[in-house]
N, C-alpha and C positions, 0 to 999 in steps of 0.2 A: 153372327147365327141369325137364321130365319125362322120360318114355320118349320114345325114338327123337330124341334131340337131340343137337346136335353143339357141343362147347364148343372155341373157338380162343382159345389163350392168346397174345397179342402183336397188336398193331395195326399193324405196318409193311406194306409193300406184301405180303409173303407171306401174313400173316394176314388182311389186308383183301381180298385177292384170293380166297382160300380161301372166307371167310366170303360174299362177293358170289356167287360161281359156285354155290355150296350153296344160297344162300337164293332164287337165281333160279330155280333147280331145284325149289323147294317144300320144301326141308329146314328144320327148325327150327334156328336157329343163334344162339347167343351168342357176342360176341366180347368178350374182357376184356383191357383194357390201362390201365395207369396215366398213362402219358404221351400216347396217342393221336397227335395231329399235333405233331411236334416236330422240331426242327432237328438230325438225324442228322449227324454228320461223314461225308461223302463228296462226291465230285465232282457226283453226282447227273444224269450223262448217260444218256439212253436213246437207244440206237442205232436206226437205221432198221428192223433186224431185229425189236426189240421193237415198235417203233411199228407195224409193218405187221401182227406177230402179234396185237397189242391195239389196234385202231385208235382205241378211245375215248380213249387216251392222247394221240394227236395233235389229236384233234377237241374235246376238252374246251376251253371258254372259262376257263381259268385262267391265272396267270401263269408264263410260261417264256421262256427265251432261245434262239434257234435260231442254232447256229454251224456254219459251211461250211468252216473252216480249221482246220489243225492244224500246229503247230511242233514238231519234234522236236530236241533237242541230246542229243549223245553225251557220254559221260564225259571223252571227249578234246577236247571244244568244237566238235565239227563240227555244222553245223546244216542242217535241211532244212524246207521247207514244203510242203504239198500241199494241194490243196482235195478236199473231199468231194464226192462226185456227189450224195448226198442229205445234208440237214443233220442233225445230232444235237440233239436237243432237251436243254437243260440245265434241270433242275428245282432250286428250294428242296426239301429234304426236308420241310420242314413243308407245302408247298404239295402236294407228290405225295402224301404220307401222307394229307392232308386229302381230296384228289380221290378217293382210294381208299376211305376210310372213308365218305365221303358215298355212294358207289356202293354200298357192302355195306349201308349203312342203307337207302337208298332201295329195294334189292332186298329187305328184310324182316328183315334180321338185326337181333338186339339188340344195343346197343352199351352196355357196361359200363366205366365209367370208375374202375378199382379196380385194386389191386395184388393179385396172385395170390400169398399168404402161403405156401401149401402145396397140393399135389395129394395126395388120398388116394383110398380106394376101391379099386376093381377094374375090369377091362373089362367094360363094359356099366352100370356103376354109379359113374362118376366124380366125385369131390367136391373142387371148387375152393374154398379158404377165402380169404376177403379179410377186409380189416378189419371190414366191415359184415355180411357174409352168407355163406353156403355155396351154392355154384351147382352143381346136379348135371347130369350130362350122360351119355350112352351111349357117345359116341365123343369123344376128344381130340385135337385138332391143336395141336402145341406150335410157334409160329413167334415165340419169345421171345429170337432172338438166340444169338450164340455162346456166351457165358459165362453162360447162364442157370441158377438153381440147381436146376433140376428133371432128376434125373439118369436120363433115359430110354435114355442111351447113353453110352459112355465119353467122358470129357472129352479134348479134342485136346492133344497134347503142345506144347511152344512151339515146336518145328520144324514144326508144322503151322499156324501162327498168325502174322499180320503185324500189327505195330504201326502206327498211323496218328498224326499229329499235324498240326494246321493251324489257319488261320486264317480267317475270314470278313472280307472286307475292302472297303469302299465302293468302287464302280466297277463297270465292265461292259466287255464286248468282243464282239468276233465270231469269235475262234479259240481253240481249246484250245493249251497250252503244255504239254509234257513233256518234263522233264530227266532225263536217267539220269545215275547218280553213281557214280563209282569206287568198288570196294569195298562197294557197297551192293546186296543183292538188291531193288531197289525203284527208287522214282523220286519226282520232285517234280512235281505237277501244279497247274495252274492253270486252273481251269474258270470261265468268265464265266456267271454267272446274271443274272437281268434287272437287279438293283441293287445286287450285289456279286459279288465273286469269292469262289470256294471254292478257298484255296491249301492245300495240303497235301503231305505225305511219308509214304511208307509203306516198311517195312522188315521183315525177318523177326525175330520177336519174340527168339529165340535168338542173334541175331547182332550186332543193334545196338541199344544202349540208347536209349529212347524221348528221354530229354534230349540226346542226341547227334543223333538226327534232328531234333528242334527246333531245336537250334542251327543245323545245316545248312540247315534251311528259312529261319530268320531271316537268315542271312547271303547266301541266294539273293534272297529280298524285298529287302534292303537294296541289293544290287547293281542292283535293278530299280526303287529309288527308291520303293518302297511305305512308306507311314506306317503303323505298327502300332498307334498311339495311339487310333485310333477302331476297331482290329480285335477280334474276338472269338475266343478261343483255343478250340481242342477237341482232344480226344484219344479213341482208339476202338481196339479190337482186332477184327480180321476174321481167319476162316477162310482159311489158303491151305494145303491139305492135300497131303502128298506122294503119289504115285500108290500105294503100299503102304497108305496111310491110306484113302485113296478107295476100294480094292478091299474094305476091311472095314468101311465106314461101316454103321452100324444106321440105316435110314431108318423103319422101322415095326416094329410088335409087335402083340400082341393088344389090339385097341380104340384103338389110338395111333398116330399118325404124325408125323413131323418134316419141315418145309419150311423152304425159304430158308437163311439163314446158321446157324439151329438143326440143320440137317442137314448143315452144312459145305459146302453147293453154292455155291462161289465160284472165280472164276478163280484158279488158283495164280499165275499171272504176273502178272496186272494188279490183282487184288483186286475186280475186277468182280463184283457179285452180284445187281443189279436184275433182269436178264433171268433168271437162275436163280430168283430169288426168285419172280417172276411164273410162270414156267414150271411150276415144281415144285409150287406151289400149284394151279395150274390143271389137272394131271396128277392131283394127289390128289382133286380135286374131281371129276373125270371117273370116277375109279375108284369113289369113293363113290356118286355117282349112278348107275352101273351095278350096284351091288350086289356089287362084288368087290373090297374093299379091297386085296387083294393084288396087285391090276394096278399100284398105284402104284409100287411098287419095281421090278417088271419094266418100267414105263415109262421109270423114269429110268435104270434100267441101259441100256437100249436107246437112249435119245435124248439123255440129258445126259452121263453119265459117260464115254463115247467121247472127247468134248471135253475134259473136265476132267483124265482120266488122260493125254491126249496132251500136254495143256499142262503137267502135273506132270512129265512125262518131259522135256520141253524146257526147264523153267524154269532148272535149272542152266547147261546150255550158252547158253541166252539171255544170262543176266548174266553168266558167267563165261568163256564159251567164247572161242576164236579161230577165225578165217576168212580166208583168204588173208593170213596174217601179221599181222593185227591182230586187235582185239577185235570179237567179233560184234556189239557196241552200235555201235562206231564204223564198222566197215564197213557196216552196216545204214543208218545215217544218211548216210554218204558215197554210198553206192548210189542212196538216195531222192533226195538232192539232185542227182545227176548224171543219172538215168535216169527217162525218162517210164514205162517200163514197170514200174519198181519203184514208182514212185508210184500207179500204178494198182492193184499189188497192195496196198500199204499202205492206200489208199483202201477196198479190199474188206475187209481186215482189220478197220479200226476200223469199218466200217459193219455187220460182222457177217455180211456175205455170204460170205467166204472164213472158215471154221473152221479150227480146229487140225488135224482129221482131213484129210489130204491136202496141209497146208500145206508140209511139208518138202519134198516133191518138187516142188511147184510153185514155192516158192521158190528152190529150187537151180537149176532150169532158167531162171528169170527172171533171177538174179543172174549166171548163166553167159553168158546172151545178153546181158545189160547191161554186160558187162566192157569191150567195145570203147568203149563211151560214156564209161565211168568213167575209162578210160586216157586217153582223148583229152582229157577236161576236165581230168585231171590234169597232162597234159602241156603243155597250154596255160596252165595257171595258174602254172607254174614260173617265177620271176624270170629275165631275161634280162640276162647279166653283160656289161659292157662289156669289149672286147678292150683 
């Protein structure tokens, strides 16, 4: 690549989205990634919010599984199931990454399957060294994940990271399952893809060792009679930044920018990052196309950061707080099971229609109005003792 070219390091959804949007606008783009379409450990769910924003993901003729239900289990064993108003699309990451990369290539981006060993040069004259060549560009987009070796920003502390472990297990279904765990700031998930389940567990890196998370997941899967003999194990680290960390994140500098996981843009409560990967890449592309790169940071601070900072402030209370004399998670599942109003709220949260900003006030009103239903159900469920 020569003058006025853009290099994207990383071929996941964030990198591929940035490359596609820039190439569609006529920019000269090279995307460099060693793995390209690979099976990254995650649930792979895309909410209606993401599918409406980027309709090509819903319309593409690729393998996916549409799910319309969700089951929640609290640390105390309470259960609730609710139907989603609009389905969530569950993708294999290999399929999703492949779809995004094909779109970037069709838009005109050059795809280089190489590992970037080092990044040198200076703004306006970046040099990406691979095993085979040196690739030059005037602007650099870094989309190489949380623990990439290229230090364009300070590394996240263990308290700002989430460990994951899981298995790909043959089979499928039509509902998401989420189990919250006592003493763990995280959860177990069971996401049905087209021909297999993504079963995983996540927890704060500084709180619960990965080997302990794996054991808890295996015990859960054994109780549900899953056979792991044909399963494939995976493990990964995700950003889950605290509010103070989010306020201090470096998103860009002179001639470079970070997107997706590399920028730390992941929901600190759920670990969900696909929507923020796509959206941050799109916002960066819009800024570069407009000829004002600094617009990117302002757009992220205005649109994305309020949601993530609010989630970060809620995280500790969500996992460890109490409400009406019981754990927040137990009460949340109890109210969801008992009240249609709460199920509607949970449906909106899962679909992305209800964000974290404004959720606390709405949740409080909804839970208080649902209290008579919950008490009536509790009263009717008490055993009747013979005289």
